[in-house]
C-alpha positions as CSV (number, residue, x, y, z in Angstrom):
1,M,-94.8,2.2,57.7
2,Q,-98.5,2.8,58.1
3,L,-99.8,6.0,56.6
4,S,-101.3,7.2,59.9
5,E,-97.9,7.0,61.5
6,F,-96.2,8.7,58.6
7,L,-98.6,11.7,58.8
8,K,-97.3,12.4,62.3
9,K,-93.9,13.2,60.7
10,I,-95.3,16.0,58.4
11,E,-95.6,19.7,59.2
12,W,-96.8,22.6,57.2
13,L,-94.6,25.5,58.1
14,E,-95.8,29.1,58.3
15,S,-94.2,31.7,56.1
16,S,-94.2,35.5,56.6
17,H,-94.6,36.0,52.9
18,P,-98.1,37.5,52.1
19,Y,-98.7,34.8,49.4
20,G,-98.6,32.1,52.1
21,S,-96.6,28.9,52.5
22,A,-95.9,25.9,50.3
23,C,-93.3,24.6,52.7
24,I,-93.6,21.1,54.0
25,R,-91.2,19.5,56.5
26,I,-90.9,15.8,56.8
27,N,-89.3,14.7,60.1
28,N,-88.0,11.2,59.4
29,Q,-84.6,9.7,59.7
30,Q,-83.7,12.5,57.4
31,T,-85.2,16.0,57.8
32,I,-86.6,17.0,54.4
33,Y,-87.8,20.5,53.5
34,I,-89.8,21.3,50.4
35,D,-89.9,25.0,49.3
36,P,-88.7,26.6,52.6
37,A,-89.1,30.4,52.4
38,Y,-89.5,33.2,55.0
39,L,-89.7,30.8,57.9
40,S,-89.6,31.9,61.5
41,E,-86.6,31.6,63.7
42,E,-88.2,28.7,65.5
43,N,-88.8,26.8,62.3
44,I,-85.2,27.1,61.1
45,K,-83.7,25.6,64.2
46,K,-84.1,22.1,62.8
47,K,-81.4,21.8,60.1
48,A,-82.1,20.1,56.8
49,D,-80.6,16.9,55.5
50,L,-82.4,17.4,52.1
51,I,-84.0,20.5,50.6
52,L,-86.3,20.2,47.5
53,L,-87.0,23.5,45.6
54,T,-89.7,23.7,43.0
55,H,-88.8,27.1,41.4
56,S,-87.3,30.4,42.2
57,H,-90.3,32.6,43.0
58,E,-89.7,34.3,46.3
59,D,-92.7,32.7,48.1
60,H,-90.9,29.3,47.5
61,F,-87.3,30.3,47.5
62,S,-85.6,32.4,50.2
63,I,-81.8,32.7,50.4
64,D,-82.0,33.9,54.0
65,T,-84.0,30.9,55.0
66,L,-81.8,28.5,53.1
67,K,-78.6,29.9,54.7
68,N,-80.1,29.1,58.1
69,L,-81.3,25.6,57.3
70,V,-78.2,24.2,55.7
71,K,-75.4,22.3,57.4
72,S,-72.2,20.8,56.0
73,N,-73.8,17.7,54.5
74,T,-77.1,19.2,53.3
75,S,-78.2,18.3,49.8
76,I,-80.3,20.6,47.7
77,V,-82.3,19.5,44.7
78,C,-83.6,22.2,42.4
79,P,-84.3,23.3,38.8
80,S,-81.6,25.3,37.1
81,D,-83.0,28.8,37.9
82,C,-82.6,28.1,41.6
83,E,-79.1,26.9,41.1
84,Q,-78.2,30.2,39.4
85,E,-79.5,32.1,42.4
86,L,-77.7,29.9,44.9
87,L,-74.3,30.2,43.1
88,Q,-74.5,34.0,43.4
89,Y,-74.5,33.6,47.1
90,S,-71.6,31.2,47.3
91,F,-73.6,28.2,48.4
92,D,-71.0,25.6,49.0
93,F,-73.2,22.5,49.3
94,N,-74.3,19.6,47.3
95,I,-76.6,21.1,44.7
96,S,-78.3,18.7,42.2
97,I,-80.0,20.1,39.2
98,I,-83.1,18.2,38.2
99,K,-85.3,18.6,35.1
100,P,-88.9,17.4,34.6
101,G,-89.0,13.6,34.2
102,E,-85.6,13.0,35.9
103,R,-85.0,10.9,39.0
104,V,-82.5,11.1,41.8
105,K,-82.0,9.1,45.0
106,F,-80.6,10.2,48.4
107,D,-80.1,7.3,50.8
108,R,-83.6,5.7,51.0
109,V,-85.4,8.7,49.5
110,K,-86.4,8.4,45.8
111,I,-87.3,11.6,44.0
112,E,-88.8,12.2,40.6
113,A,-89.4,15.7,39.1
114,I,-92.9,16.2,37.8
115,P,-93.6,19.2,35.5
116,A,-95.3,22.1,37.1
117,Y,-96.8,24.9,35.1
118,S,-100.0,26.9,34.7
119,T,-101.7,29.4,32.5
120,S,-100.5,32.4,34.6
121,A,-97.0,33.2,35.9
122,H,-95.7,29.6,35.6
123,P,-94.8,28.8,31.9
124,H,-94.1,25.3,30.8
125,T,-90.9,26.5,29.2
126,A,-89.4,27.5,32.5
127,G,-88.8,23.9,33.5
128,W,-90.2,24.3,36.9
129,I,-91.3,21.2,38.9
130,G,-93.3,19.4,41.5
131,Y,-91.9,16.3,43.3
132,L,-92.9,12.7,43.6
133,I,-91.2,11.4,46.6
134,E,-91.0,7.7,47.8
135,L,-90.0,7.2,51.4
136,D,-90.8,4.4,53.8
137,N,-93.1,2.9,51.2
138,V,-95.1,6.1,51.1
139,R,-95.6,8.0,47.8
140,I,-95.9,11.7,48.2
141,Y,-96.7,14.2,45.4
142,H,-96.0,18.0,46.0
143,S,-97.5,19.8,43.0
144,G,-95.3,22.9,43.2
145,D,-97.1,25.9,41.6
146,S,-99.0,23.9,39.0
147,G,-102.3,24.1,37.3
148,L,-104.2,21.0,36.3
149,I,-101.9,19.5,33.7
150,S,-102.0,16.4,31.5
151,E,-98.9,14.9,33.3
152,M,-101.1,14.3,36.3
153,N,-102.8,11.5,34.3
154,D,-99.7,9.4,34.7
155,L,-99.6,9.6,38.5
156,V,-100.5,6.3,40.3
157,N,-100.6,5.0,43.8
158,I,-100.3,8.5,45.4
159,D,-100.7,8.3,49.2
160,I,-100.3,12.0,50.0
161,F,-101.0,14.9,47.7
162,F,-99.8,18.3,48.8
163,V,-101.7,20.6,46.5
164,T,-101.0,24.3,46.1
165,V,-104.4,26.2,45.7
166,R,-104.8,29.6,44.1
167,E,-106.5,30.5,40.9
168,P,-105.2,31.3,38.3
169,Y,-101.6,30.8,39.4
170,M,-102.1,27.3,40.6
171,M,-105.2,25.1,40.7
172,S,-108.6,26.4,41.4
173,P,-110.8,24.4,43.8
174,K,-112.7,22.8,41.0
175,E,-109.4,21.8,39.3
176,V,-108.2,20.3,42.6
177,I,-111.3,18.1,42.5
178,Q,-110.6,17.2,38.9
179,A,-107.1,16.2,39.9
180,I,-108.3,14.1,42.8
181,N,-110.7,12.3,40.4
182,T,-107.9,11.8,37.9
183,F,-105.3,9.9,40.1
184,R,-107.2,9.2,43.3
185,P,-104.8,10.0,46.0
186,K,-105.5,8.5,49.4
187,I,-105.0,11.8,51.3
188,V,-105.0,15.4,50.0
189,I,-103.5,18.3,52.0
190,P,-104.1,21.7,50.6
191,I,-101.2,24.2,51.1
192,H,-100.2,27.7,49.9
193,W,-103.6,29.1,50.8
194,I,-104.3,32.0,53.2
195,E,-107.2,32.6,55.5
196,E,-109.1,34.8,52.9
197,E,-109.2,31.7,50.7
198,K,-110.8,29.4,53.2
199,E,-114.0,29.2,51.2
200,D,-111.9,27.6,48.4
201,I,-110.6,25.0,50.8
202,N,-114.2,24.3,52.1
203,Y,-115.2,23.7,48.5
204,I,-112.5,21.0,48.2
205,V,-113.5,19.4,51.5
206,N,-117.2,19.3,50.5
207,N,-116.7,18.0,46.9
208,S,-114.0,15.5,47.3
209,P,-114.9,11.8,46.6
210,E,-115.3,9.7,49.7
211,S,-112.3,7.6,48.7
212,T,-110.0,10.5,49.4
213,K,-109.5,12.0,52.8
214,I,-108.9,15.8,53.0
215,I,-106.6,16.9,55.8
216,I,-106.4,20.5,56.8
217,L,-103.1,21.0,58.6
218,E,-102.5,23.8,61.1
219,M,-99.4,25.7,60.2
220,K,-96.5,25.4,62.7
């Protein structure tokens, strides 16, 4: 599938959480959610085939949202801290625990857990993750709440990079540019920012290399 066509299948979903939204929905043959939390009633109408969770911080992980997204055959992939929370609420669905460096596959969707950590609030020892997703010959990297980390040196052939932006908890705008220059994604989509941080997003737009396209999605 051409990248321009695949982009039409992607939505950045609005969250009512004051820290903003890291939630991406991919509307393909399967409906995939990454980090759905505090979504509106309208945005939980479309049920999930696959849910990927990066960590248990409440701006990424909301039990109420998850309860409204799952159906009988929904699969949830998550680190162990999310599983512990889910089991407290009697989630009776297919939950797969994944650790940094591990891979799983659901139908045609290939998933690899990439470490996600930063110098503030996201310790390496927590085992939290971002995701490398391969779907319809498109390679997608969702960074989770990560700073600029050495593991990004190993990323190759990334078509779409969903990057969470907020210093010091995630990447600063300058670190985003460093990441782009490190693994040269074709497209970068900044997420998890709020309107007060628009200047940071403008910095990314204005300083990105010409080889990478920056797309600013409107939240749904």
